[in-house]
N, C-alpha and C positions, 0 to 999 in steps of 0.2 A: 504494500500500500504506500503510495507516494502522496505526500502532502504538498501544500504550496511551498513550504520551506525547502523540501527536497528538490523541487523544480526551479525555484528562484535562483539557485546558484548558477544557473546557465548564463546569467549576465556577466559572470567572471571568466567564462571560457576564452581560450585563445582565439584570436581573430585571424591568425595567419593560415593561409590555405595549405602551406607545406607541412603543418603540424596537425593533420586531419584527425588523429586520435585524441587530440586535446580540444577539438571543436565540438565537444558534447560532454554530457555528464556520465559518469560511470555509475551504473545501477547494480547494486548487489542486494540480496535479501535483507542484510542488516544495515545498509547505509547507501547514500549517494555521495559521490565525491567529484570534485572538479579541480583542475589545475591548469594554469597557463604556462607553467614552467618556472614561475616566480612565486606564486602564491598557491596555497592548497586549502580547500574547504571540504570538510566531511560533515554530513548531516545524517543522524541515525534515522532509519525508517521505523514505522510503527507496525506492529503485527497484532491483530485482534486475537483474543483467546479463541481456542478451538470451539467451533459451533456458533460463534457470534458474527461470522462473516455474512454479509447480505447475499441473497440469491440473485445472481446476475445472469439473465438469459438461461435460466435453469442450470447453471453451472457455477460453483463457488469460485472465488478468486484462488489463484495458485498460492500455496503457502511457501513453496520454494521454487526457484528458477535459476537458470544459469546467468551469471553476470553478463551485462552488455553495455554498450555505449549508446546513449540516446542523444540524437542531434539537437542543436539549439532550436531550430524551427519546430521540431516535434515537442520540445518542452514548452514553447510558447503556445502551441495548439492546445496542449493539456491544461495549461494555466488559464487560458480563456474559457475552457469548459468548466473549471472548478469555481464554485461560488466564493466570493470574497468573505462573506459572513454567512453562517448557516446555523440554525438552531438544532439541526439533526446531525450528530457527529458522523454518521455513515456517509453523508453527502460530501464530506470534506476531503475525500480521498480519490485518487486514480488507482484502480485495481488492475493488476495484471491477471487476465483471465485465460490467456493462451500464449504459448511461446513455441516457435518452430526454429529451425536453423536459419531461415530467411526473414522472419518477422516476429514482432511482439504485439499483442493486442491488449489494449487497455479498455476499461469500462469506467465511465463516470455516471453516477446515478442521480445527480442533481438535475432538476428541471426535466425529468424523464431520462431514461437511460440512453446514453450515447456510447458507441464503441469507436475506437481509433486503432488502426493498424499501421505500425511504423516498421521501417527497415533499420536495424541497428547499424551504426557506423562500423566499417571493417577495421581490423587491427587490434592491438593489445594496449590497454590502458597501462600507464606506468605503475610499478609496484609502490604505491604511495605509503603503504604501511611501514616500509623500511625507514622513512624519514620522519615518521610521527613519533613523538615521545611515548615511551612505554609506561612510565610511572603515572598511574591513574590519580595519585594524590598530589601531583604537581599543580602549583598555583601560578597563574599568569596574571600580571597586572598591566593594564593598558592605560596610559595617561593621555588625557586630552587637553 
C-alpha cells in the first residue's frame, strides 16, 4: 500500500536522462526510496493487518511483491487519483493488486475504484541500504 508520502518523493528524483534508474522511485514491500545520486529519501510503507484489506475487483491487494522502479509520471498519475483529505482510511492508499514481469497494476478506491497499469523502469536501483546508518537509536539534529 502506497500513501501520498510514499509517492511524493518522486519530486526529488534525478532529472538526467542518462541516469534512467534514478528517474523513478524504488518500491519495495517495506518502503519506497529515491535518490538522485546526492540525496537519499526512504519512506516506510504501511501494511494493513491480515483480513483488513479492502476487496478490490474481487481480489485482495498483494501482500508481497517483487521490488520495482516506478517512473515519475506514473507517481504523478497515482497522486492525482488519491484524495488529499479523506475520512475513510482505506481510501488513502494505492494498492498493488497484480504484478507480472512486464507490468504492475494499482487500484485506488477513492471516488469509485480506478485501476492503473504501469510498466516499471528497467535496470537495478542502487543498493541504498549500504549507505544508510545502521544504528536505529541514532539522533539527527537539523538546524534552520
